[in-house]
N, C-alpha and C positions, 0 to 999 in steps of 0.2 A: 626668419630670425636674423637681425642685423649682425654683420660680422664684427668681431671685436677688434678695435683699432690697436695700433702698436702701443699707444700711450696707456692702454688699459692693462698691460702686463704688470703684475704685482711682484716686484723684485723681492721685497721683504718676505712675502709668503713663500716664494721659491727658495730663499735662503733658509727659512725656518724648516721647511719640509726636508731640505738637504741635510740640515743639522740633525733632525730626528732620525733620518735613515742612516746617518753615520755613527749614531750612538752604539757603543759596544755592549752595553748591558741595559737591563730594564731600569736600574737605578739611575743610570746616566740619562735615559729618556725622560724619566719622571722629573729629574732635576732641571732638564732643559725646558720641559713643559711648564713647570712651576715658575721658572724665571720669566718665561714668555707671558704667562697669565698675570704675574705681578706687573709686568711692563704694560700690558693691555689695560689692566685695571687703573693704573696710574694715569694713562692717557685719557681714559673715559672720565676720570674724576678731576682731571686737571682744569685749570682756569681757562686755558686756551681752547677756543672752539675748534673742533676737528672739521676738516673739509670732507666732502663726500668720498673722495678717494681713500683717505685714511680710515674712515669708518668702514668702508667696504673691505679694506685690507684686514683690519683687525677682526671684523665679524667673520671673515673668511677663515682666519686663523682659528677662531673659537670653534667654528664648524668642523674644521679639520681635527682639532683636539677632541671634540665630542665623538667624532667618527673613530678615533683611536680607542675609545672606551672610557674616557674620563668624563666626570660630571662637570657641567657648566652651569653656574648659578648667577651669572650676570651677562650683560650684553644684549638682553632681549629688547630693551628700549631703543638702543642704537640701531638694531635690526629693523624695528618698526619705523624709525625715522628714515631709514633708507627707502621705504616704500613711497615716500612723498617726493623722492628725487625724480628729475626728468631724464636722467641718464639711464639708458637701458641696463648697463652692466651693474650699476648700483642697485637698481630696483630688482634685478634678477637675483643678486646675492641676498637681498632682504627677504624676498619670497622664499628662496631656498632655505635660509636659516629658519624661517617661521614654519615651513612645511615639515622640517625635521625636528625642531626643538620645542616649539610652542604647543602645549596641549590645550584641549578645549576648555579646561577650567581656569586658564590663565586670566589674570586681571586685565591683561592687555587685549583681550579678544575683541572688545568694543572698538578700540583704536584700529586694530587690524581690519575689522569689518568695514569701518569707515573708509580706510585706505583702499580696500578692495572695491567698495561701491564707487569711489571716485574714479578708479581705473576703468570699471565697467561702463561708467557714464562718459568717459573721455572720448569714446569712439576711436581711440588710437588702437589699431588692431594688435600691435605688439604688446601694449600694456594690457589690453583686454585678454590676450592669450595668457600672459603671466598670471593674471588674477584668476582666470578660470582653472589653470593648472593647479594653483594653490588650493582653491576650493576643493578640487577633486582629490588632491593628495591628502589633505586633512580629512575631508569626507565625514566630519563629525555631525552629530545631530544639530548642534548649534549653527554650523554652516548651512545645513539644510533649512533650518528655520529662517535664517537671514536671507538666503538667496534662491530658494526653490521657486519662488514666484517670479524672480527677475530673469533667470536663465532661459526659460521657455520663450520669453519676449525677445531676447537677443537671438535665439535660435531661428525664429520665424520672421524676424524683421527683414524687410526687403533690402535695406542698405547694409546689412552685415556682410563682411567679407567672408570668402569661402573658408579660409584658415580658422577664423573665429567660429564659424558655424560648426566646423569639425570639433573644435575644443568644447563648444557649448553642448553639443550632443553627447559627447563622452562624459563631460562633467555632470550633466543631468542624469545620465545612466548610473554614474557612481553614487549620486545622492539618492536615486530611487532604490538602489540595491541596499543602501545602509538605512534609509528612513523612508520606506514607501508611503507611509501615511502622511508625510509632509509634502509630497509632490502632488500638487492639485491637478486633476484632470479638468480641462476647460476647452475653450475655443481653439487653443493652440494645437490640440491633438489632431484635428482634421487638417490643419495646415502643415504639421510636421510630416504627415503621410506623403504630402506632395514633394517633400525633399527627395523621395525616391526617383523623381524625374529630373533632379538637378543635373546640370551639365558637368559639374565637378565630381568625379568619381570618389574622391576622398570624402566629400560631404555625404554622398550616397552610402558609402561604407559605414561611416559613423552613425548616420541616421538609421540604417538597417539594424545595427546592434541595439540601438535604443528602442526602436519599434518592436523588435522581437521580444525583448524583455517586458515591455509594457503590454504587448498583446497576450502574453501568457497569463496575465492577471485580469486584463480587460479586453477580451477578444472582440466584443461587440463594438467598442470604440474604434478599433483599428481594422475592421474587416474590409474596409475599402483598400487597404494596402495590398490585398491579394492580387487584384488586377494590375496594379502598378508594378508589383514585384515580378509578376510574370512577364510584363512588357519589358522591364529592364533586363531581366534574365535572358529573354529572347534576343535582345540586341547584343548582349555580351556573347552568348553562345554562337550566334550566327556571324559575328564579326571576325574579320581576319586579325591576326596578331598585330599587324601594323596599324590597325585602326585605333587601338588603345595602347599606343606605344609606351606612354608613361606608366601604365598599369599592367603591362604584359610581363609575366615572370617566366623566363625560360620557355618562350613560345606559347605559354598558356595565358589567354586574356583574362585579367582580373580574377584570379582564382579565389582570393579571400572574399571578395564581394559576391562571387557566385555561390560560395559555400554559405555565406550569411543569408543570402536571398532564399536558398533552398531550405535553410533552417526556419526562416520566417514562415514559409509556406507550410511547414510541418505543424504550425500552430492552428491550422484550419483544415476543415474537410475539403474534398475536391471541389473546385469552383463550380457553381451551379450554371453560370453563363456558358453556353456551349462554345462560343467563340474563344473565351478565355481558357476554357478547359482544353480545347483543341490546340491552342497555342502552347499551353504548358506541356501537353503530350508531345508536340513537335520538339520542344526544348529537350525533354528527357530522352527522346529518341535520338536527337543529335548528339547528346552527351554519350549515350551508349554507342553510337556509330563511331564517334571520335576515339573511343577506347579501343576500337578494333583497328584503327589506323596505325601504321608504323610510326614509332616515335620520331619526333623532329630533332631530338637531341639525346645523346647518350648519358648526359649528366643526370645524377640522381635527383637533383632539384626539379627537373622537368617531369620525371615520372611521379614524384611526390605530389606536385601541384595538380597534375592531371588526375591522379588517383583520388586526391582529396575531393575534387569536384564529383568524380564518378561515384564514390561511396556515399556522399551526401545526397546525390540524385537517387541512388538505390534506396537510401533511407526514406526519402520522400515517396518513392513508388510503393514501398512497404507500408508506409503510414496511410496512404490513400487506399491501398488494397482494393482497387476498383478496375484496374486495367489488366486483364489476363495476359495480353500480349507483352506488355512492359514487364510484368512480374516474371514471366517465363524467360524473357531476354535477360533480365537482371540475374536470374538464377544461372543461366548459361554463362554469363560473363563472370560471375563469381566462381563458377565451376572451373573456368580457365585459370583463375588465380590459385586454386587449390594445389596446383603443381608448380607454382611460380618459385623461382629460386630465392626470392626475398621472403624471409620469415614473417615480417610484419604483414605483408600482403596475404599470406596464407592464414594468419591469425584473424585478420579482419574479414576475410572471405568466409571463414568458418562461423564467425560471430554473426555476420549478416544473414547467412543461410539458416541459422537457428531461428531467426525471426521469420524468414520466408517460408519455413516449413509449416508455419501455422496458418498460412493462407490457403483457401480452398483452390485457388487458381494455380499456385506454384508448388503445392505439396508433392505432387507426382513428379514434377521436374526436379525437385530436390532429391527425391528418392533415386533418380538415375545415377547420382554420384556416390552411391553407398560404398562401392568398392574403393573409390579414391579415398573416402573418409576413413574406411577401415584400414587402408594402407597407411594413411597418415598416423593413425593410432599406433601402428606397429613400428614405423620408421622415423617419426619425428624426433629430433633431438631436444627440442625445447618443450619443457613440461607444460607451459601455458598453452601451447598450440595443441598438445595432446589432450589437455583438459577441454579445450573448445571442441575438439573432435568428439569427445565423449558427450558433450552437451548436444552436438548436432545429431549424433546417432540417437540420442534420447528423444530429440524433437521430431525426427523423421520416422520414428517407430510407429507402426500400426500393425493390424492383425496379419497383414501379408508378409511382413519381414521380421516380426517380433522374435521368432526363434533364432533366426540368423544373428540379429543384433545382440540379443542376450548372450548367445554362445560366444560371440566375438568379445563382448565386454568381460565375460568370465575368463576367457583366455588372456586378455590384457591384464586382468586383475592380478594374475600371478606375478607379473613383473612391474606393475604400476608403481608410481612414486607413492611414498607413504602419505604425502600431504593430501592426495586426492582419493585414497582408497575408500575411506568411509563414504564419501559422496557417491562413488561408483557402486558401492554395495547398496546404498539406498535406491539408486536409480534402477539397478537390476531387480531389486525386490519389487519396486513399483511396477516396472514393465511386465515382469513375470505375472504379477497379480492381475494387472489391467487387461492383458491380452491372452490370458490363459483360456484356451478352448478345452484342453485336456488337463484336468487338475493333477493328474499323475505327473505331467511335465512340470507343473508348478512346484510340486513337492520335491521332485528331483533337483530342480534348479535351486531352490532355497537351501536344501541340504548340501548341494555342491558349493553353494556360496559360503556356507558356514565352514565347510572343509577347507576351501581355498583361503578365505580371509576371516577366520573366526574372530580374531582380535578386533576387527573393525565392524563386526555385526552388532549393531546396537540392540538393546532390549526390544525396541519397537519392532524389529524385523522378526525375531523369533516369537514375540507375542502374536504378531500378525498371522504367521503360518499356523499357529495353534488355533486361533480364532476361526480361520478358514476351514481347517480340518474338522473342528467341532461342529461347524455350521453345515458341513456337506457330508451326508451319509455315504455317498458313493466313493469317497476318497479315504475314508477312515481305515479300512482294512489295508489298503495299499500303503498308507502312511505308516501304519504300525509295522508292516513287513519291511519297509524301506529303512526306517530308523533302526530297527533291530539289526539289519544287516550292516548299516553304517557304524553302529556301536561296536561291532566285532573287530574294527581296526585297532591295532595295538595302541595308537595314539589318537585320541579323540579330543577335539576342542570342547571346552566346558559348555559352550552354548549348545553344542550337539547333545551333550549329556542332559541339559535342561529340556530340550525339545523331546529327546527320547524318553526321559523320565515322565514327562507330562503325558505324552501320547500313549505310551505303554500303560501308564496308570489308568487311562480312560478306556483304551481300546485294545489292550494286550490280549483280551479274551478272544478277539477275532482271529488271532494267529496261533492261539494255544493248541489247536488241534494238530498242528504239524509237530512231529517229534523233535524236529530241529529247533523249534521255538516253544518248547513246553514251558509251563509256568515256572518251574524251578530254574530252567536255563535262562529265562528272561530275568528272574530275580538275581541270579548269580552274575549275569552280565552287567546289570546295573550296579550291583554292590561292589563289583571289582573296580569301578570307577570312583567309588564313594570317597576313599581316602585321599584322592588327588584333587578333590573339588573344594571350592570355597564354602563358607558357612551358608550363604543363601541357597546354593545348589544342593548342599547336603540336606537343608531343611525341606527343599522340594522333593528330594529322593525319599526322605522319611514319609512324606505325605503319599508318595507313590507306593511305598511298602504297605501302608495301612489300606490303600485302595486294593492292593493285591490280596490282602486278607479277605476282603469282600468278594473279589473276582475269583480267587483260587483258594478255597478253604483247605485244599490238600497241602499247601505250603505254609499254613498258618503257624505251625510250631516253629519252623525255620525262621520265620520273620520275627516271632516273639523272642526267640533266642538272641537275635541281633538287637532288638529293642531293649532286651534285658541286660545286655552286656554293660560292663562298667564304662566303656568308652562312650556310651550313649547316656545312661542314667546319671553318670557323674561327669558329664561333659562340662568343660569350663565355660562354654557359651550357653547362656541362659535360654536362648531360643531353642537350641537343639535339645537341651536337657528337658525343657518343658514339653516339647513335642514327643520326645521318646516316652516320658512318663505318661502323658495323656493318651497317646496312641496304644501303649501297652495295656493300660487300664481299660480302654475302650474295647480292645480286642478280647480281653479276658471276661468282662462282665456283661457285654452287650449280646443280646440274642441275634440270630441270623437276620430276622426281619428288621430289627433296629439298625444293624450294620448296613443292610441294604438301603435303608432310608437315608441314613446319615451320609453314606458314601456313594450315593447314586451318581450317575453321569452328570457332568456339567451341562446346564441348559445352553441352547444357542445364544450367542452374543447379539445384542441389538446392532442394527446397521448404522454405521457412522462414517465420517470421513476417515480414511486411513491415517493412522498416527505416523506412519512412515512418510507420507506425503507432507504432513505438517512439519516433521523434523527436517525434511529436505528444504522446505521453504525457509525454515528458520536458519539452516546452515548457509544457504545461498544468499539470504537477505532479500529485502523487497527491491523490486525494480530490476533484478538481474534477468538475463536472457532466459536462463533455465526456469526461473520463477514465472516469467511471462508465458513460456511455452506450457508449463504445467497447468497454469490456470486456464490457458486457452484450450487445452485438450479436455474432452469430457471423460469423466471417470466411468469405467465399466460398471453397469448397474447390477450385474448378476453375481456380485461377490457379497457375502454376508459378513457382518461382524466387524468390530474394531475395538471393542472394549478390551482392556488388558486382562489376561486370565487371572482370576483370583486364586489365592492359595487354596489347595484342595480342601483343607479343613478350616478355612477361615470363616468367621462370622462377621457380618457387617452390622455395626451399631449406629443407628441414625441419631445424630445429636441436633437439638434445635439450634439454629444459627441466629446470632444476634442481628444479622442483617435482613431477616425476614421483614416484609413490610406490613403495614397496618391491616390490609385486607388479604394478606397471604398471596399477593399477586406476583411477588418477585420470584427469583430462582431458588431462594434458600429453602431447604427442606423443613417441614413442620411436623412435629410429632404430636400424637393425640394425647400424650401424657404431660403436656406442658402445664406448669402450675397456673392456678387462677390468677387473674390480674391483681396486683397489689394496690393499684389505684384505678379509679374509674376512667382516667384519661390515658392509661398506658396501653391497654389492649382492647381490641375489638374482635368479634367472632370472625373467623376466616370463612367468608361466604362461599369460597370455591373449593374448600377441602371436601374429602369424602365424608368426614365426620362433622356433624353440626357442632360438636363441642370443641373442635380444634381451635386453638388460639395461637396467635403469633405476636411477638413484641414489635413495637413500632421502631423503625429505623429510618431516619431522614436520609441516610446515605444510600439506601437501596436504589438499584438501577431504575426501577419503575416509579419510584416516589417522585413527587414534584413539590419540593419544599421551597417556596420562593418568598423571601422576605419582602420583595417588592410587591408581590400580590397581597401579602398580609397588610403591608403598610398603606395600601391604596384602597382599603375597604371604605365604603361610604358610610359615615356616621351621620345620617340625615334621614328625615322623613320622606325626602324626594327620591325617586328611583335613580339608580346610577346609570349614566350614559356609557361609562367605560365597559368594554367587553374584555375580560381577561383572555386574550387570544391563546396564550401558552403555545405558540406555534410549534416549538420543538416537540412538545408532548402530543399535541394534536396530530402532527405528522407521523408520530410513532404508531398511532392507531390506524393509519392507512393500511398497514400490513398485519395488524393483529386486532383481536376483538376484546381482549381482556386486559385490564390494567387500571392504574390510578390516573384519573383525568385531572384532578386538582387537589391541592393540599395547602392549607395554611395553619396557623396556630389553633384555630377553632374547629375547622371542618376538613374532612377528607371525602372526596367523591371517587368512587370506584365504578367501573363498568364491566358488564359481561354481556356479550351480544351473540346473536346467531341470525344468519340470513339464508334464505333459500328462494331462488328465482327472484320475483319482485317483492317478496315479503320478508319482513324481519321483526325481531323482537329484541329489545334492549332492556336489561335490568340495571337500574342505577341505584347504587348503595351510598347513602349519606351517613357518615360516621361522625358523631359528636366526640371530639377529642378532649373536651373539658369535663369538669365535674359538675357543671351547671346546666340546667335545662335550656333547650332552645324552645322559645314560645312563638306561636303564629308562624310556624315553619311552612313556607309556601314555595315550592319549586314549580316553575312554569316554563314550558317549551314554547319558544316564539319563532314563527316563520315569517319571512317577508312575503309580500303579495305574490311575487313571482314564484317563490318556493312553495306557497300553499297550493298552487295549481299543479305542481309537479310531485309533491310529497304529502301523503296523508298520514298524520300522526295522531294516535289516540293514547292519552296518558291517563293512568289511574291515580286518583288522589292519594296522598300519604297522610299519616297522622300528624296533626299540627304541633304536637309536642314531642320533642326528641330528648330523652333523658340523658344525663351525663354518662359518657362511656358507652352509650348504646348506638345502634344504627337502625335506619329504616330503609325499606326497599320500595322503589317505584318501577312499575313496568310500563314501557312505551312500545306500542304496536306500530309497525311501520309498513306503509305500502308505497312503492315507487310507481307513480302514474306515468311520468315521462322523465327524460333526462334532465338533470339539474346541475347547477354550478356552485351554489352557495351551501353553507352548512347552517342548520338550525341553532338558535341560541338558547341555552339553559339559564334562566334567571332564577335566583334563589333569594328570598327575603325571609328574615326571621329576627326575633329579639333575643339578645344575649345580655344578661345582667342589666336590663333596662335600656340598652342601647340598640338602635335599629341597625341591622346589617343588610347590605344589598350588594350582590355580586352577580356577574354574568360570565359564562364560559361557552365556548363553541362546543357543540355536540359532534363527535366524529362520525356523522352519517354522511358518507361520501359515495359518489357514483359507483366506484369499484366494488362496493359491498354487494352489489346486485349482479356481480359477475358469476357465471356458471362456466367452469373450465370445459374446454372442448379438445379432445384428442383428435389428431389428424396426421396423415402420412406426409412425408416430404413433398410428394407430388401434389397432393391436395392443397398443402399450405401455399406453395409457390404459385399454384394456379389461382387461388383466391387472392394472393398478394398482388398479382398482376391485374386482377379484376378491380382492385381498389387503387388504381393508379392515377385517378383524378387528383390534381394538386390540392384541391380543397379537402380531400379525404385523408391526406397524409400530414402529420405534424412531426417535425424532427427537432430535437434539442441536443446540442453539444455542450457539455458542462464538466466542470472540474469535480473530481471525486471529493466528497466531504468526509468520507470515512475510509478506513483501510479497505483495499480492493481484494476481498476474499471471495473466491468462486462459490464456496458452499453457502456463505451468508447471502450472496446475491441470489442463488437459486431459491433459498428459503424465502427471501423477500418477494420474489416474483410469484411463488406459489401462494404466499400470504396475501398478495395483491388480489388474487382471485382467479388468475388465468391458469391454464394448464401449462406446465413446462414441457416443451416438446424436445425429447432427446433425439440426437442424430438426424435432425431435420436440416439445420443450417450447414452448408458445406464447410464453413469455418467453425471448427469445434470450440473456438474461443467464445463465440457469440452465444447469447441466450435468446431463445425464441419461445414465444407464448401465444396462446389462442384462447378465446373465450367469447361468450355472448352476454351482453348486458340485457337483463330482463326488466322491462317495464310493463305496466298494465296495457299500454297502447301499442307497443312495438317491441321488437327484439333487434338489438344492434350488434352485429358481428365485429369482433376486434382482433387484430393481429398486432403483435409487438415484436420488436427486435432490439436487443441491447448489445452494443458492441463496446467492450472495454479496451482501453489502451493503457497498459500498465506503465510503459515507459513515460508517457506524457501525463499519467495519472488523470485520465479523462474518460468520459463515456460519450457514446453517441446513441441516443434513444430515438427510435422511429416507431410511430404508432399509425396504423391505418384502420379506419372504421368507415362505415357508410355515412357518418354524420360528422361534419367538421368540428362542431362545438364539443362533441364527445371526445374526439381525438385530442383536442386542445386540453380539455379538463383532465383526462387520464394521463396525458404527458406531464402536466404540471404536478399531479399527485405523485406519480412514480419517480420523477426526476428528484424530488426532495428526499427520496429514500437512500440515495447513494452519494 
C-alpha cells in the first residue's frame, strides 16, 4: 500500500476530532456535530464544485460522525464519486465509506459495482486490492452475483500480482461463505489448486484457506490438492527457520500456513499413493520430534506457535486413524502435556486424548495415563479442565478399569462444581450399566449415586435402574434388600424413596421372610417418608401400598386404615384423592384372585437404547467430544429394558392418531374400533394390521407418505404411453433398508408395498388404493424389465381386476427369483381410465440386490481373515461422503441390519465403527460380502468400505448403502 504523503493530512478533520474530544457534555458534542453536518451539507449543495481533497475530507468527517453513533443520511453520492479518483487516498476513503455505510439495497449499488468493475479491470494492483477488499467487506448476495464469476479469473490469471492474488482468494472465500450457490465451480478449480505451489507464501496461505472451505463441500473437485499440500508441508517442516525468514514466527517456520495445510488434509482420507503417504508420515513424525526438542525461545509466542502446529498434526493423525506408531506417539506427547504448568495445554491435551481413546491403536496407550487424569480431576483449579478430565475418564473406560473409574467419579461428585454434576451423574449411570459384570455392583453404584447427588439424578437414571432390576431375576432380591437398608437412613433423597417404593412394591416379598424386613416393617418404613415427599412420589407410594395388599394380606387392614384416613380421601390433590378412593375400593370388594391378576408383577421392559444415553447426548450437544466417544463405543448388549416404568395401576388407552397413513404403514397406532369411512376417498383398509377390518385415516403429512404435487401434475393425459418414470428417489432409497411402506401417492392413487425375501427368492405384495369416489377402468399394472435385467431377474406377476371401485384397493402378487447379480430396478407401469381420461404413470420397484442378502455371523478372527482374502483392488469399493441425516449410532445399526447384513458386535477394534457380513444369494452363485462403516462425527462424514468377490456387486451395494446415511 503506498505511503500517505505529507500533503494528504486533513487538518480540518484533525481539528474537528479535537473539538469533539474537548466537549464537556453530550449536549455540547451534539451541538458541534450538528454544526459540522450543516457545514458539510452546504458545501455539498453549493454551486462551487469541490475538489477531490475537500470531498475526501468531508466524507471522512461523515464517516467519523457515523462511527460515533449518529445517523448519516447524505454524502453517499460524494463517496461514490471518490471511487473514480485516480488518487489512492481519495479512492481509499470512498471505499471505506461504502464498506461501512452503504447497504445492499441502496440505489447507488449499480454505480458502485461499475466503479469496482473499472478498478478490477484497471490491472493497477493498488486499485484492484481496494476493490477486492470492498467486495469482501460488504459480502452481500448482490456483490456475489456481480463479481463471483470475475474474481476466480483474477485469482488464476498468470499476470496477477501476488498481493492481488491474496486479496482475490480471501474475497472469493468470503463470497462462498455468504452465497455458496453463486460461486460457480469450473476450470479455475483445478488451477487454483496449483497455487499451493506458488513461491509467495502469502498466496499459498490465502489459497489454502479457500481450498479447505471449498473441499469440504466439493471433495472430488479438489482431491488433487492432497499431494500438493503434503509437498508444501514437507518443505516447511524440514526447512530451517532462516529459509522462510519473512514467514518465521519466533523460530517457528510459517506456523499459520502449516496449521491450514494440516486442516486441509483432514478433509480427506489417508493418501492412497504410497509415496505421498510416506512423505506425510515423515512430516508428522518430524513435527512430533520437534515437540521433544528444547525450546529455541522462552517467549510464550514461540511455544504457542509450536504447539498450534503440533496439536493440528495430532488432529490429522487422529482423523486418519491408520498409523498405530503415530497414534501412540501422539498419545505419549499429549501425556506429557497433562502435567504441564500451562492450563491451556492441559485442557487441549485432555480434549485430544478423548478422541484418541476411541482408536483401537491408541486406546491402551491412553489408559496408561489414568492416574494422571484422576489426579487432574482432584487437583485442577480450573473447572473446564476438570470437566475435560471427566470426559477423558469416560472415554477411556472399559471393562478392565470400569470399577476404578466409576469409584473415582463418585468420589469427585461429592465436591464437583454444580454446573457439571448432572453430566457426571449421567456418565456414571451409563458406565455402571455398560460395564456391569456383577449387577449387584450396578445396583450399589446407582443407589450410591442417588445418595451423593440426589438432586442431580434425573428421572431417566432411576427409571433405568428399575427397568434393569425388573428385567433381571438374579438381582431382584439383592435390590430389594439394598434399597430397604438404604431407606433406613434418617434423611433419604426423594429419588431413593421412589426407587425403594417401586422395587419393594414389586419384590418386597423376596425379603419378607427376614424378621428385620417383615411386611409391616417395610410398610412402616415407606410410610414414614410419605409426608416428606412431593405429590408424584406420594402417588407412587400409594400404588406400592395397594401392591402390598396383594403381596402381604396380613397387613391389608393397616393399609386400608391409611387409605381411609381423611388426609387421603379428602386430599386437596385430585390425583392422590382418586388413587386413595379407587385403591381402597379395590382392596375392599375384589377377591384374592382378582387382586392377584390386577396387581401382578410388571412384565419385562422391551430392549431399547438407554434413555440416559439419549439425555447425555442432548445435554452435550452434537459434535462434542463426549458425544463422539459415546457414539463410537458399542453399547453392552446384555442389558434389558429401557421403557420408562409405568404407574403401578395405570391403564394405557390407545387413541387413533390423525397422522396414520392410508395403508397403515406409518408409525401411528391404529385401533380396531375406528369409525367407518365417511367418504369413499378418505379411508382404505389397513392391509398390514392384525385385523382385516382395521382402518386408518389418510394423512399426507405422515413420514412414509409420498404426496408429491409434481408427480400429480405430470400425469400423462394421452392415449400414448408415458416415457417419464416417476423415480421418487428419496422414497425409493427408503425401501433399501425396509420392506413395507408407501411407494407412490398422488391425488388419485396410492401404491403400497409389503415384501419378504429368503435367499434368492422373494415375494412382493403391491396394493393399489383408489383415493377417489370414481371407478378406475381398464386398470392395468405391468412390471417392465430391461433386456439386461430379464436375464438376471425372473418376475412372475398375477393379474389384477381391471376395475377398481372408488375408495377400494386391489392387491397384486409378484414372485421374484434372483438368477444373477443385477444393477437396475424394474419399472412398474400403471395405465387406467379415470373419468374418461387416460392415465399413465411409471415408478421404480424397489427390488435391489441387497434384498437377497442372508446375514452371516462370524468371529473377529474369521472376519479379518476373510477381509484380507478380499484384498484385490477390484474387490474393494470405498466411498467417503457427507452425512445427509443426523449421525445416530442406533439408527445406523438399524439401517445396516435392515440392509440385510449381520451387524457384528465387538469385531472391529475401533468400537466406533460398524461391521457387517452377509452372503448375496443368486440362482447361479453365492457372493460373500463384508462391509465396514466408519463415522466421523466431528467432520460429519462417513467412510464406507465394501469387499465382495465381485467388483460390480461391491459397487452396487456401496451405492445403495451410501444413500442411507
